[in-house]
VMD Tcl script that draws the C-alpha trace (Angstrom):
set ca {
  {82.07 -11.37 130.07}
  {78.63 -10.10 130.92}
  {76.53 -7.16 129.84}
  {75.45 -4.86 132.65}
  {71.76 -4.21 133.20}
  {70.26 -0.73 133.45}
  {70.38 -0.55 137.26}
  {74.11 -1.53 137.18}
  {74.82 1.07 134.48}
  {73.06 3.70 136.52}
  {75.09 2.87 139.58}
  {78.29 2.98 137.57}
  {77.37 6.44 136.19}
  {76.69 7.73 139.69}
  {80.07 6.50 141.00}
  {81.89 8.16 138.02}
  {80.03 11.39 138.69}
  {80.60 11.43 142.49}
  {82.96 14.17 143.66}
  {85.89 12.72 145.64}
  {88.14 15.11 147.71}
  {91.87 14.77 147.31}
  {93.28 16.14 150.51}
  {96.52 18.02 150.44}
  {99.15 17.90 153.15}
  {100.13 21.04 155.00}
  {98.73 24.23 153.39}
  {97.88 22.66 150.06}
  {94.15 23.05 149.19}
  {91.79 20.19 148.84}
  {91.04 19.17 145.27}
  {87.60 18.09 144.24}
  {87.75 15.43 141.54}
  {85.17 13.36 139.75}
  {86.43 9.93 138.48}
  {84.83 10.70 135.16}
  {87.04 13.79 134.89}
  {90.20 11.80 135.42}
  {89.58 9.29 132.60}
  {87.42 11.36 130.22}
  {88.85 13.80 127.70}
  {86.71 16.57 126.19}
  {88.55 16.70 122.86}
  {90.95 14.32 121.20}
  {94.33 15.83 120.44}
  {93.54 16.01 116.68}
  {90.16 17.67 117.10}
  {91.54 20.19 119.54}
  {94.47 21.16 117.29}
  {92.15 21.50 114.27}
  {89.72 23.72 116.18}
  {92.44 25.95 117.56}
  {94.08 26.32 114.11}
  {90.73 27.31 112.59}
  {90.05 29.86 115.31}
  {93.55 31.34 114.91}
  {93.25 31.59 111.12}
  {89.87 33.21 111.33}
  {91.15 35.67 113.91}
  {94.18 36.60 111.77}
  {92.00 37.15 108.67}
  {89.60 39.41 110.55}
  {92.36 41.41 112.15}
  {94.04 41.91 108.78}
  {90.86 43.34 107.27}
  {90.40 45.64 110.28}
  {93.98 46.86 110.01}
  {93.39 47.88 106.33}
  {90.35 49.90 107.35}
  {91.78 51.50 110.42}
  {95.32 51.87 109.19}
  {96.97 50.18 112.16}
  {100.57 49.43 111.99}
  {102.08 45.90 111.78}
  {103.33 45.88 115.31}
  {99.87 46.49 116.81}
  {98.35 43.99 114.45}
  {100.97 41.40 115.47}
  {100.20 41.87 119.21}
  {96.48 41.60 118.52}
  {96.99 38.30 116.57}
  {99.07 36.93 119.45}
  {96.55 37.74 122.08}
  {93.36 36.62 120.20}
  {94.04 32.78 120.20}
  {94.35 32.78 123.99}
  {90.69 33.61 124.36}
  {89.80 30.43 122.41}
  {91.39 28.02 124.77}
  {88.87 25.48 126.00}
  {88.23 25.84 129.81}
  {87.73 22.14 130.24}
  {90.51 20.11 131.77}
  {92.88 17.86 129.78}
  {93.07 14.83 131.98}
  {95.11 11.62 132.17}
  {93.94 9.82 128.99}
  {94.05 12.96 126.86}
  {97.60 13.83 128.00}
  {98.89 10.32 127.53}
  {97.59 10.21 123.90}
  {98.93 13.64 123.14}
  {102.39 12.35 124.12}
  {102.04 9.31 121.91}
  {101.01 6.70 124.47}
  {98.00 4.75 123.22}
  {95.52 3.75 125.94}
  {93.96 0.30 125.09}
  {91.03 0.71 127.53}
  {90.03 2.09 130.90}
  {88.43 -0.13 133.58}
  {86.91 0.26 137.03}
  {88.34 -2.45 139.36}
  {88.02 -3.80 142.86}
  {85.37 -3.09 145.45}
  {83.80 -0.25 143.45}
  {83.15 -2.66 140.55}
  {81.72 -5.24 142.96}
  {79.39 -2.51 144.36}
  {78.14 -1.70 140.82}
  {77.30 -5.33 140.15}
  {75.67 -5.99 143.55}
  {74.84 -3.03 145.73}
  {74.13 -5.07 148.86}
  {77.28 -7.13 148.79}
  {78.32 -6.19 152.35}
  {81.65 -4.97 151.06}
  {80.83 -1.41 150.33}
  {83.61 0.40 148.54}
  {86.45 2.64 149.67}
  {89.06 2.92 147.02}
  {88.29 3.93 143.46}
  {90.63 1.73 141.36}
  {90.97 2.88 137.74}
  {93.04 0.70 135.37}
  {94.59 2.20 132.30}
  {95.78 -0.43 129.79}
  {98.84 0.77 127.92}
  {102.43 -0.18 126.96}
  {105.20 0.35 129.48}
  {108.22 -0.76 127.45}
  {110.96 1.09 129.30}
  {111.72 3.35 132.24}
  {110.88 6.42 130.13}
  {107.26 5.20 129.87}
  {107.03 4.88 133.66}
  {108.41 8.44 134.08}
  {105.97 9.76 131.44}
  {103.02 8.24 133.35}
  {104.09 9.86 136.61}
  {104.58 13.25 134.91}
  {101.18 13.10 133.26}
  {99.40 12.38 136.48}
  {101.19 15.23 138.33}
  {100.43 17.64 135.45}
  {96.77 16.81 135.66}
  {96.70 17.74 139.34}
  {97.57 21.28 138.34}
  {94.36 21.50 136.37}
  {92.26 20.60 139.48}
  {93.84 23.26 141.71}
  {91.26 25.91 142.65}
  {91.25 29.39 141.24}
  {93.63 31.80 142.90}
  {96.48 29.30 143.34}
  {99.73 30.22 141.66}
  {100.36 27.25 139.39}
  {103.60 28.67 137.97}
  {105.42 28.03 141.33}
  {104.08 24.52 141.68}
  {106.76 21.85 141.00}
  {106.18 18.19 140.31}
  {107.98 17.27 143.55}
  {105.76 19.61 145.58}
  {102.57 18.13 144.04}
  {103.86 14.61 144.75}
  {104.56 15.35 148.39}
  {101.17 17.09 148.76}
  {98.68 14.74 147.04}
  {100.21 11.37 146.44}
  {99.84 8.83 149.14}
  {101.87 6.16 147.54}
  {103.64 5.31 144.30}
  {104.44 1.74 143.22}
  {106.48 0.58 140.24}
  {106.74 -3.09 139.33}
  {108.92 -4.14 136.39}
  {109.59 -7.90 136.11}
  {109.35 -10.55 133.43}
  {105.71 -11.23 134.22}
  {104.45 -7.98 135.69}
  {104.83 -4.47 134.33}
  {102.65 -1.91 135.99}
  {102.62 1.26 138.03}
  {100.30 2.54 140.71}
  {99.71 6.14 141.84}
  {97.31 6.56 144.82}
  {95.96 10.04 145.54}
  {95.42 10.68 149.21}
  {92.07 10.96 151.03}
  {91.87 11.35 154.75}
  {88.82 9.12 154.99}
  {90.53 6.23 153.22}
  {88.55 6.68 149.94}
  {91.65 6.91 147.81}
  {91.63 7.33 144.02}
  {94.11 4.80 142.72}
  {95.34 5.04 139.14}
  {96.97 1.85 137.96}
  {98.71 1.74 134.60}
  {99.07 -1.87 133.47}
  {101.07 -3.37 130.68}
  {101.03 -6.93 132.00}
  {99.86 -8.32 135.37}
  {99.83 -12.04 136.10}
  {97.56 -12.02 139.09}
  {94.78 -9.39 139.01}
  {92.62 -10.53 141.96}
  {92.75 -11.99 145.49}
  {89.28 -13.49 145.88}
  {86.42 -14.09 143.50}
  {84.29 -11.34 145.06}
  {86.82 -8.65 144.16}
  {87.84 -10.02 140.78}
  {85.48 -7.87 138.73}
  {86.54 -5.27 136.16}
  {84.06 -3.03 134.26}
  {85.12 -1.55 130.86}
  {84.41 2.14 130.83}
  {85.10 3.01 127.18}
  {81.50 2.69 125.90}
  {80.12 4.77 128.68}
  {82.76 7.48 128.21}
  {82.13 7.46 124.43}
  {78.40 7.88 125.08}
  {79.09 10.93 127.28}
  {81.15 12.57 124.52}
  {78.90 11.81 121.57}
  {75.33 11.73 122.82}
  {73.28 14.80 123.58}
  {70.52 12.60 124.99}
  {70.53 11.57 128.63}
  {70.75 7.93 129.47}
  {67.55 5.96 130.17}
  {66.46 2.39 130.55}
  {65.48 2.31 126.80}
  {68.61 4.18 125.65}
  {71.98 3.60 127.31}
  {75.35 2.22 126.19}
  {76.35 -1.44 126.35}
  {78.71 -1.83 129.24}
  {80.70 -5.05 129.72}
  {81.85 -6.58 132.98}
  {84.54 -9.26 133.39}
  {85.71 -11.50 136.17}
  {89.47 -12.16 136.38}
  {88.53 -15.18 138.56}
  {87.14 -16.95 135.44}
  {83.45 -17.73 135.35}
  {81.56 -14.43 135.66}
  {78.32 -15.97 136.95}
  {80.11 -18.09 139.50}
  {81.96 -15.15 140.84}
  {78.77 -13.02 140.95}
  {77.03 -15.87 142.83}
  {79.88 -15.70 145.41}
  {79.30 -12.01 145.75}
  {75.55 -12.34 146.21}
  {75.80 -15.23 148.74}
  {78.83 -13.80 150.48}
  {81.07 -16.72 149.84}
  {84.87 -16.67 150.11}
  {86.60 -18.50 147.27}
  {90.04 -18.20 145.73}
  {92.77 -20.26 144.21}
  {96.48 -20.45 144.59}
  {96.76 -17.81 147.42}
  {100.52 -18.41 147.51}
  {100.67 -16.38 144.26}
  {99.27 -13.22 145.99}
  {101.55 -10.80 147.74}
  {100.82 -11.20 151.40}
  {98.88 -14.35 150.58}
  {95.62 -12.50 150.78}
  {95.64 -13.08 154.57}
  {94.54 -9.65 155.62}
  {91.75 -9.44 152.99}
  {90.61 -12.94 153.97}
  {90.19 -11.96 157.60}
  {88.48 -8.70 156.47}
  {85.93 -10.77 154.54}
  {85.23 -12.91 157.65}
  {84.51 -9.84 159.70}
  {82.20 -8.54 156.98}
  {80.06 -11.63 157.22}
  {81.46 -13.65 154.36}
  {81.94 -17.40 154.89}
  {84.36 -19.84 153.24}
  {83.14 -21.97 150.37}
  {82.17 -25.42 151.57}
  {83.84 -26.94 148.50}
  {87.19 -25.32 149.18}
  {89.78 -26.79 151.60}
  {89.98 -23.49 153.58}
  {92.22 -24.92 156.34}
  {94.85 -25.70 153.77}
  {94.33 -22.41 152.02}
  {94.74 -20.56 155.29}
  {98.15 -22.19 155.81}
  {99.16 -21.10 152.34}
  {98.04 -17.53 153.16}
  {100.00 -17.38 156.38}
  {103.06 -18.87 154.83}
  {103.10 -16.31 151.94}
  {102.37 -13.44 154.36}
  {105.41 -14.23 156.53}
  {107.54 -14.77 153.44}
  {106.71 -11.28 152.21}
  {106.80 -9.66 155.68}
  {109.38 -11.62 157.77}
  {110.39 -8.79 160.10}
  {108.17 -7.83 163.04}
  {108.58 -4.17 162.12}
  {107.23 -4.75 158.60}
  {104.33 -6.75 159.96}
  {103.47 -3.86 162.32}
  {103.59 -1.29 159.54}
  {101.52 -3.46 157.23}
  {98.79 -4.08 159.82}
  {98.65 -0.43 160.86}
  {98.36 0.71 157.25}
  {95.69 -1.89 156.49}
  {93.59 -0.74 159.54}
  {94.02 2.88 158.43}
  {93.12 2.37 154.80}
  {90.33 -0.20 155.07}
  {88.36 0.72 158.24}
  {87.71 4.38 157.81}
  {84.17 5.03 159.11}
  {83.85 1.51 160.59}
  {86.49 1.75 163.37}
  {84.32 -0.35 165.63}
  {85.19 -3.44 163.53}
  {89.00 -3.00 163.94}
  {89.05 -4.95 167.21}
  {86.99 -7.80 165.85}
  {89.21 -7.84 162.82}
  {92.40 -8.16 164.87}
  {90.88 -10.94 167.01}
  {89.91 -12.75 163.86}
  {93.37 -12.35 162.35}
  {95.02 -13.58 165.62}
  {92.88 -16.71 165.58}
  {93.69 -17.51 161.94}
  {97.44 -16.93 162.51}
  {97.40 -19.00 165.66}
  {95.59 -21.92 163.92}
  {97.30 -21.97 160.55}
  {100.85 -20.74 160.92}
  {103.27 -23.61 160.32}
  {106.33 -21.80 158.82}
  {107.52 -19.90 161.84}
  {109.74 -20.90 164.78}
  {108.13 -20.85 168.18}
  {109.48 -17.47 169.30}
  {108.68 -15.86 165.98}
  {105.07 -17.12 166.17}
  {104.65 -15.81 169.80}
  {106.15 -12.50 168.73}
  {103.61 -12.04 165.95}
  {100.65 -13.06 168.21}
  {101.87 -10.57 170.80}
  {101.99 -7.85 168.19}
  {98.40 -8.54 167.09}
  {97.27 -8.69 170.74}
  {98.95 -5.31 171.45}
  {97.33 -3.69 168.50}
  {93.92 -5.13 169.53}
  {94.47 -3.68 173.04}
  {95.32 -0.27 171.59}
  {92.27 -0.27 169.32}
  {90.10 -1.26 172.35}
  {91.46 1.63 174.36}
  {90.90 4.09 171.48}
  {87.33 2.98 171.19}
  {86.78 3.62 174.94}
  {85.99 0.04 175.47}
  {87.71 -0.01 178.83}
  {85.22 0.54 181.64}
  {85.21 3.73 183.76}
  {87.86 3.77 186.50}
  {85.15 4.03 189.19}
  {84.05 0.50 188.30}
  {87.39 -1.24 188.33}
  {90.10 -2.12 190.85}
  {93.73 -1.89 189.71}
  {96.60 -3.74 191.39}
  {100.26 -2.94 190.71}
  {102.67 -5.77 190.46}
  {106.31 -4.63 191.05}
  {109.02 -5.82 188.71}
  {110.87 -8.92 189.94}
  {114.07 -6.99 190.82}
  {112.22 -4.90 193.38}
  {112.14 -7.95 195.67}
  {115.92 -8.39 195.44}
  {117.54 -7.83 198.85}
  {120.32 -5.87 197.19}
  {117.88 -3.52 195.49}
  {117.60 -0.07 197.05}
  {113.95 0.72 197.56}
  {114.45 4.25 198.78}
  {112.53 5.63 195.81}
  {110.07 2.75 195.59}
  {106.88 2.69 197.57}
  {106.12 -0.45 199.49}
  {103.38 -2.09 197.45}
  {101.41 -5.12 198.44}
  {101.67 -7.90 195.98}
  {98.56 -8.74 194.01}
  {99.03 -12.36 195.03}
  {98.82 -11.38 198.69}
  {95.88 -9.05 198.08}
  {93.92 -11.60 196.08}
  {95.73 -14.95 196.13}
  {92.99 -16.85 194.43}
  {91.22 -13.93 192.69}
  {88.46 -13.89 195.29}
  {85.83 -11.26 194.72}
  {86.47 -11.19 190.96}
  {85.71 -14.07 188.52}
  {88.77 -15.23 186.56}
  {86.99 -14.64 183.30}
  {86.78 -10.88 184.09}
  {90.48 -10.51 184.72}
  {92.29 -8.82 181.77}
  {95.86 -7.84 181.36}
  {96.17 -4.21 180.21}
  {99.67 -2.92 180.25}
  {103.17 -4.33 180.64}
  {106.04 -1.96 181.24}
  {109.56 -2.23 182.45}
  {108.54 -1.40 186.08}
  {105.57 -3.71 186.39}
  {102.17 -4.70 185.24}
  {98.71 -3.32 185.73}
  {95.92 -5.76 186.04}
  {92.20 -4.94 185.43}
  {89.86 -6.99 187.60}
}
mol new
graphics top color blue
foreach p $ca { graphics top sphere $p radius 0.5 }
foreach p [lrange $ca 0 end-1] q [lrange $ca 1 end] { graphics top cylinder $p $q radius 0.2 }
display resetview
């Protein structure tokens, strides 16, 4: 554990106060949410009920006295008593923590996790931060607790809908389809947790993780930090004085890697360190290549070649099918390279090199298939970034498919095309280093010289 300094507390406060848009699909409006609003609650359930009861009692007493003076009948007095408490409802939103505690679920603590926590501890880490990971520690004893967590989050989304939206016609299923990007439920002997990710078109998702137990809570030392938010949230509720360097709450940070100062040193020096990557889903392979592209370098004390083999082996165990690999890579590019699309091509080249060097668990054709997939994605990214030169500066040759040369093949509909070998048998006029393969189709190949 380590106590955060004033600059770190100030960065944490600004992150919690930053407005994050939650984009809705279709015609659903965009929600504007502050992380502080999600985890903070204005009143505890007890205080809220006590205040409401007092207001109702006072209202009834005043109305009764007024009825004696004015001689109103009981029916009119009853209607007035029913309408009066509605004006006392607090306009502030009851958010996740408040709703959980009202339904009998005790929240142990709330933490900021992942790249946002790393950004708080060291602003110039080179990682930046995309997702806002908020961890709620609570008990998930049965399936009912998992369902309760999901219902609470969806109920909270109703409170953030803008004015003018008809909330009565909003169902939980409609809110889930509109604002939830993904939902994960893990219930094993060692891990019991649930994840709800709220969608953001720029990749800056708000991820709410509800954890009972989680065996592995980090991939690398630089993203192993968690910051406890309870003291800061309590300060917001109880103090009328603004925070300052001389007067601010004590906020604790923790590293799941182990030694906090060692992990912080890795973050400052941009060093890649981990242990037992075979315990991580996907082996941490994609995050490892991401760190390499971001300028991080492996720790000289760690046997990274051996660790790379473990990463690749675990990745192909978790994603053995080429279709699953494609979906995983495309999702990672979409979620982690928003705003820095120019680095996608470099990332895929780095990933291909690591897979080519360190994969030992695949058969030859499986390995070639995966490498071809990464190469195809890199080619597509390069085309999307307009990295291909203008057509006026290139010469394209078309190579017919092999069956076109068959004497029995009818070439009535096929134009006679000169073979690229005949046109440039040795590649004269164009250095071999500048020849790049662009597209392969059923009918032939296009070469860029």
